[in-house]
C-alpha positions in Angstrom: -69.2 -119.0 178.0 -66.7 -117.0 176.5 -69.2 -115.2 174.5 -71.4 -114.5 177.7 -68.3 -113.4 179.6 -67.4 -111.0 176.9 -70.7 -109.7 176.9 -70.8 -109.1 180.6 -67.2 -107.4 180.6 -68.5 -105.1 177.9 -71.7 -104.2 179.8 -69.5 -103.6 182.9 -67.0 -101.4 181.1 -70.0 -99.4 179.5 -71.6 -99.1 183.1 -68.0 -98.0 184.3 -67.7 -95.4 181.6 -71.3 -94.2 182.1 -70.8 -94.1 185.9 -67.5 -92.2 185.4 -69.1 -89.7 183.0 -71.9 -89.1 185.6 -69.4 -88.4 188.3 -67.4 -86.0 186.2 -70.7 -84.2 185.3 -71.8 -84.3 189.1 -68.6 -82.8 190.0 -68.7 -80.2 187.6 -72.3 -79.3 188.6 -71.0 -79.0 192.2 -68.0 -76.7 191.3 -70.5 -74.5 189.6 -72.9 -74.2 192.2 -70.1 -73.6 194.8 -68.8 -71.0 192.5 -72.3 -69.4 192.1 -72.7 -69.5 196.1 -69.4 -67.7 196.5 -70.3 -65.0 193.9 -73.8 -64.6 195.7 -71.9 -64.2 199.0 -69.6 -61.8 197.6 -72.4 -59.8 196.2 -74.4 -59.9 199.4 -71.3 -58.6 201.3 -70.6 -55.8 198.8 -74.3 -54.8 199.0 -74.1 -54.8 202.9 -71.0 -52.9 202.8 -72.3 -50.1 200.4 -75.4 -49.8 202.4 -73.4 -49.3 205.7 -70.9 -46.8 204.0 -74.1 -44.8 202.7 -75.7 -44.9 206.1 -72.5 -43.7 207.8 -71.7 -41.0 205.2 -75.4 -39.8 205.6 -75.0 -39.8 209.5 -71.7 -37.8 209.3 -73.0 -35.5 206.9 -76.2 -34.8 208.9 -74.0 -34.3 212.2 -71.6 -31.9 210.3 -74.4 -29.9 208.7 -76.2 -29.5 212.2 -72.7 -28.4 213.7 -72.2 -25.8 211.1 -75.6 -24.5 211.4 -75.3 -24.3 215.2 -72.0 -22.6 215.3 -71.3 -21.2 211.8 -71.6 -17.5 212.4 -69.5 -17.8 215.5 -66.9 -19.7 213.8 -67.1 -17.2 210.8 -66.7 -14.2 213.1 -63.7 -15.8 215.0 -62.0 -17.0 211.9 -62.4 -14.0 209.5 -59.6 -11.6 211.4 -57.3 -14.4 211.6 -57.8 -15.4 207.9 -57.2 -11.6 207.0 -54.0 -11.4 209.4 -52.7 -14.8 207.8 -53.1 -13.6 204.2 -51.2 -10.4 204.7 -48.5 -12.3 206.5 -48.3 -14.6 203.4 -48.1 -11.8 201.1 -45.4 -10.1 202.9 -43.4 -13.4 203.0 -44.0 -14.2 199.3 -42.8 -10.7 198.3 -39.7 -11.0 200.3 -39.0 -14.7 199.1 -39.5 -13.6 195.5 -36.9 -10.6 196.0 -34.5 -12.9 197.7 -34.9 -15.4 194.9 -34.3 -12.8 192.2 -31.1 -11.5 193.8 -29.8 -15.0 194.6 -30.7 -16.1 191.0 -28.7 -13.5 189.5 -25.6 -13.9 191.8 -25.8 -17.6 191.0 -26.2 -17.1 187.2 -23.0 -14.6 187.4 -20.8 -17.1 189.4 -22.2 -20.0 187.3 -21.1 -18.2 183.9 -17.7 -17.3 185.3 -17.3 -20.8 186.3 -18.0 -22.2 183.1 -15.5 -19.7 181.2 -13.0 -20.8 183.6 -13.6 -24.5 183.1 -13.7 -24.1 179.3 -10.4 -22.2 179.2 -8.8 -24.9 181.4 -10.0 -27.7 179.2 -8.6 -25.9 176.1 -5.1 -25.5 177.8 -5.3 -29.1 179.1 -6.4 -30.6 175.7 -3.4 -28.8 174.3 -1.0 -30.0 176.7 -2.4 -33.5 176.5 -2.4 -33.5 172.6 1.4 -32.5 172.5 2.3 -35.2 175.0 0.2 -37.7 173.0 1.7 -36.7 169.5 5.2 -37.2 171.4 4.4 -40.4 172.5 2.7 -41.6 169.4 5.8 -40.5 167.4 8.1 -42.5 169.6 5.9 -45.6 169.6 5.7 -45.4 165.7 9.6 -45.2 165.5 10.1 -48.0 167.8 7.3 -50.0 166.1 9.0 -49.2 162.5 12.3 -50.2 163.8 11.2 -53.6 165.2 9.1 -54.2 162.1 12.2 -53.6 159.8 14.2 -55.9 161.8 11.5 -58.6 161.8 10.9 -58.2 158.1 14.5 -58.4 157.1 14.5 -62.2 157.3 11.2 -62.3 155.5 12.6 -60.1 152.8 15.6 -62.4 152.5 13.3 -65.3 152.0 11.2 -63.6 149.4 14.1 -62.4 147.3 15.8 -65.8 147.5 12.3 -67.6 146.5 11.9 -65.1 143.8 15.4 -65.9 142.5 14.7 -69.7 142.8 11.4 -69.2 140.9 13.2 -67.1 138.2 15.8 -69.8 137.6 13.1 -72.5 137.5 11.1 -70.6 135.2 14.0 -70.0 132.7 15.0 -73.8 132.9 11.4 -74.9 132.2 11.2 -72.3 129.3 14.4 -73.7 127.8 13.3 -77.3 128.2 9.8 -76.4 126.6 11.5 -74.8 123.6 13.9 -77.7 123.3 10.9 -80.0 123.2 8.9 -78.0 120.9 11.9 -77.6 118.5 12.6 -81.4 118.7 8.9 -82.1 118.1 8.9 -79.7 115.2 11.9 -81.3 113.5 10.3 -84.8 113.9 7.1 -83.5 112.5 9.0 -81.9 109.4 10.9 -85.2 109.0 8.0 -87.4 109.1 5.5 -85.2 107.2 6.6 -86.5 103.6 6.3 -90.0 104.7 2.8 -89.5 106.3 1.9 -87.7 103.2 2.8 -90.5 100.9 1.2 -93.2 102.9 -2.0 -90.9 102.9 -1.9 -90.6 99.1 -1.4 -94.4 98.8 -4.1 -95.3 100.8 -6.4 -92.9 99.3 -5.6 -94.2 95.7 -6.2 -97.8 97.1 -9.3 -96.8 98.3 -10.5 -95.0 95.3 -9.5 -98.1 93.2 -11.6 -100.4 95.5 -14.6 -97.9 95.5 -14.3 -98.0 91.5 -14.4 -101.6 91.4 -17.3 -101.9 93.7 -19.1 -99.1 91.7 -18.6 -101.3 88.4 -19.7 -104.5 90.1 -22.8 -102.8 91.5 -23.6 -101.1 88.2 -23.5 -104.6 86.5 -25.6 -106.2 89.1 -28.2 -103.4 88.5 -28.2 -103.5 84.8 -28.7 -107.3 85.0 -31.6 -107.0 87.5 -33.4 -104.1 85.4 -33.1 -106.2 82.2 -34.8 -109.2 84.1 -37.5 -107.0 85.4 -38.2 -105.3 82.2 -38.5 -108.9 80.4 -40.8 -110.0 83.2 -42.9 -106.8 82.9 -43.2 -107.1 79.1 -44.2 -111.1 79.5 -47.1 -110.1 82.1 -48.3 -106.8 80.8 -50.8 -108.2 78.2 -52.3 -110.5 81.1 -52.5 -107.5 83.3 -54.2 -105.5 80.7 -56.8 -107.9 80.0 -57.7 -108.3 83.5 -58.1 -104.5 83.7 -60.2 -104.4 80.6 -62.4 -107.2 82.0 -63.0 -105.6 85.3 -63.5 -102.1 83.8 -66.4 -103.8 81.6 -68.0 -105.6 84.6 -68.1 -102.5 86.8 -69.7 -100.3 83.7 -72.3 -103.0 83.1 -73.0 -102.7 86.7 -73.4 -98.8 86.6 -75.4 -98.9 83.6 -77.9 -101.5 85.0 -78.4 -99.3 88.2 -79.0 -96.2 86.2 -81.7 -97.8 84.2 -83.1 -99.2 87.3 -83.2 -95.7 88.8 -84.8 -94.3 85.5 -87.6 -97.1 85.5 -88.4 -96.3 89.4 -88.7 -92.7 88.9 -90.8 -93.1 85.8 -93.5 -94.8 87.9 -96.4 -92.6 89.5 -95.6 -91.4 93.2 -98.0 -91.6 96.1 -97.9 -89.4 99.2 -97.7 -91.0 102.6 -100.4 -88.9 104.1 -103.5 -87.8 101.9 -104.4 -84.1 102.6 -105.2 -81.0 100.8 -101.9 -79.6 99.3 -100.2 -82.9 99.9 -96.8 -83.0 98.2 -95.3 -85.7 96.4 -92.5 -86.0 99.0 -93.7 -85.9 102.7 -91.0 -85.7 105.5 -92.1 -86.8 108.7 -91.1 -84.6 111.7 -87.9 -86.0 113.6 -88.8 -87.9 116.7 -86.6 -89.0 119.5 -84.5 -92.0 118.5 -86.5 -92.6 115.3 -85.4 -92.2 111.8 -86.7 -89.6 109.4 -89.1 -91.3 106.8 -88.5 -90.2 103.2 -90.7 -91.1 100.2 
């Protein structure tokens, strides 16, 4: 039951996932279709407006061209004297305006230059007056500040001088104390130096005596051990020599026997492995994969 229920739930869950996936795809497809429809409507509207503008422009241009064709000569005859009169009037006004602009520009330039000269002169005089007043006020302020600073610095200077005097007295007192201690220490060291020297010499003589005694004992022990070793070596040297001679003779006999066997083996006639024309006494087979080389 539980397995069937789990299987049903799994199938239902997979069906729901597929349903939601299909719905999402359908919604996306509908949105794409709506977007394409809107784009198509806008394209159609733009094409209609373009066509209408082209038709309207063509109609206006055709009407204007027809009107000009009908009334162009009369309009030209009517407008030509008026255009000439307007051009003459504009030329006279332009010449008068240029003359007035030249006269007015020169006048304004002269007045401006004079104003600039007057302003610069006034600025120089005013800056001199202001500089004198500023210097006076600055000198007065500096004097007042110096006086106040001197008044405020007197207690500080007094405290500094008192502190310096106290530091000098303390340093002198400390120097005297250090000198006294140094002299006392040096005197104690001078008085104790002979005693320490005698004690050191006594300790050194005692240590030398102990070292000499130990050296004599060690020498005697080494002499006894050396004598015992020499006696044992002399007692067993003959046995060791006999064993060495016996071993050497046995090895020499084995070597001689092997040499005789090799000489006898080489004296026998040799045969080739493969009988062919120009067959040598020794034939070496070519090396093969994972096979040894055969030697005759």
